[in-house]
C-alpha positions as CSV (number, residue, x, y, z in Angstrom):
1,M,-0.1,-0.2,-0.2
2,F,3.1,2.5,0.6
3,P,4.5,2.2,-2.8
4,L,1.2,3.1,-4.3
5,L,1.0,6.4,-2.2
6,P,3.9,8.5,-4.1
7,F,2.1,7.2,-7.3
8,V,-1.0,8.7,-6.3
9,A,0.6,12.2,-5.2
10,G,2.4,12.3,-8.1
11,V,-1.0,11.8,-10.6
12,L,-2.9,14.3,-8.1
13,T,0.0,16.7,-8.8
14,G,0.0,16.6,-12.1
15,A,-3.6,16.7,-12.7
16,V,-3.4,20.2,-10.5
17,A,-0.2,21.5,-12.7
18,L,-2.6,20.9,-16.1
19,R,-5.5,22.5,-14.9
20,L,-3.4,25.6,-13.8
21,A,-1.6,25.9,-17.2
22,K,-4.8,25.4,-18.9
23,A,-5.7,28.8,-16.8
24,D,-5.4,32.2,-18.2
25,K,-3.7,33.5,-14.9
26,T,-1.1,30.7,-15.0
27,K,-0.1,31.9,-18.4
28,A,-0.2,35.7,-17.7
29,G,2.2,34.7,-15.1
30,V,4.4,32.6,-17.1
31,E,4.7,35.3,-19.6
32,A,5.2,38.0,-17.3
33,G,7.9,35.7,-15.6
34,V,9.9,35.5,-18.9
35,E,9.6,39.1,-19.4
36,K,11.1,39.7,-16.1
37,A,13.9,37.0,-17.1
38,R,14.5,38.7,-20.4
39,A,14.7,42.1,-18.4
40,G,17.3,40.7,-15.9
41,M,19.6,39.3,-18.6
42,E,19.6,42.4,-20.6
43,K,20.5,44.4,-17.7
44,A,23.3,41.5,-17.0
45,Q,24.6,41.8,-20.3
46,G,24.7,45.6,-20.3
47,T,26.5,45.5,-16.8
48,L,28.9,42.5,-18.4
49,R,29.4,45.0,-21.7
50,G,30.4,47.5,-19.6
51,A,32.8,45.8,-17.2
52,A,34.5,44.4,-20.7
53,V,35.0,47.6,-22.1
54,S,36.3,49.2,-18.7
55,S,38.9,46.2,-18.9
56,L,39.9,46.5,-22.5
57,E,40.4,50.4,-22.0
58,A,42.4,49.7,-18.8
59,I,44.5,47.4,-20.7
60,E,44.9,49.7,-23.5
61,N,46.2,52.8,-21.1
62,A,48.4,50.3,-19.7
63,S,49.8,49.0,-23.0
64,A,50.3,52.7,-24.3
65,R,52.3,53.8,-20.8
66,A,54.4,50.7,-21.4
67,R,55.2,51.5,-24.8
68,K,55.8,55.3,-24.2
69,R,58.2,53.8,-21.4
70,L,60.2,51.6,-23.4
71,S,60.2,54.1,-26.7
72,A,62.0,56.5,-23.8
73,E,64.4,54.0,-22.6
74,E,65.4,52.8,-26.3
75,A,66.2,56.5,-27.5
76,P,69.0,57.0,-25.0
77,A,70.7,53.3,-25.9
78,A,70.0,54.4,-29.5
79,D,72.5,57.5,-28.7
80,A,74.9,55.4,-26.8
81,V,75.1,52.8,-29.2
82,E,75.9,55.6,-32.7
83,D,78.4,57.1,-30.3
84,A,80.0,53.7,-29.9
85,A,80.0,52.8,-33.9
86,P,82.6,55.0,-35.1
87,A,84.9,53.4,-32.7
88,D,84.1,49.9,-33.7
89,A,83.7,51.1,-37.6
90,G,85.3,47.6,-38.8
91,A,82.7,45.0,-36.4
92,P,79.5,44.1,-37.8
93,E,76.6,45.9,-35.8
94,Q,74.7,43.8,-33.5
95,A,71.4,44.8,-31.9
96,E,72.0,44.5,-28.1
97,K,69.1,43.1,-26.3
98,P,68.4,44.3,-23.1
99,A,69.0,41.7,-20.3
100,P,65.3,40.6,-19.0
101,A,64.4,41.8,-15.8
102,R,65.0,39.2,-12.9
103,R,61.6,38.0,-11.5
104,K,61.7,38.1,-7.6
105,R,61.0,34.7,-6.0
106,A,57.9,35.0,-3.6
107,P,59.0,34.1,-0.4
108,R,58.6,30.5,1.0
109,A,56.6,29.6,4.2
110,A,58.7,29.5,7.4
111,A,59.7,26.2,8.3
112,K,58.5,24.9,11.6
113,P,61.5,24.9,14.0
114,K,62.6,21.3,15.2
115,K,61.6,20.0,18.2
116,A,64.6,19.3,20.4
117,K,65.1,15.6,21.8
118,A,64.0,15.1,25.4
119,A,67.0,14.5,27.3
120,P,67.6,13.3,30.9
121,A,67.6,16.3,33.0
122,A,70.7,15.5,34.8
123,S,72.8,15.1,32.0
124,A,71.4,18.3,30.3
125,E,72.2,20.7,33.5
126,A,75.2,18.7,34.8
127,G,78.8,19.3,32.6
128,P,80.9,16.4,31.8
129,G,82.4,15.0,35.0
130,T,80.1,16.6,37.3
131,A,77.5,14.0,37.8
132,G,79.1,12.0,40.3
133,E,81.4,14.2,42.2
134,G,78.8,15.3,44.7
135,A,78.0,11.9,45.9
136,E,81.5,10.9,46.3
137,S,82.9,13.4,48.4
């Protein structure tokens, strides 16, 4: 009898759902929900588009600053090469590449201090040769 209860509950729920789906209120409610969801999606799309544009503008500005900085550094280097060129008139010209910037390593996590081995209290406190001297005197 108990396996029959979920089946009957499912049939009743399906019948109620069909009647509600056929009702005009439900259709209007579904359509309103769809419109609301569509408006929310459009708003989210607009927000996402604005964030993407902002990110791209930031990247563009950063690359422009980097290009400007690199061109400013190359100009003095080019002047120095031109000054050195007459002295090495017979040598073929080779473009010197600047050394790549060294990357700093991230600091490693601090190592845990090692636990000292437990030593007997008498031998740790007393120096060598002092263990039995007090008892003999």
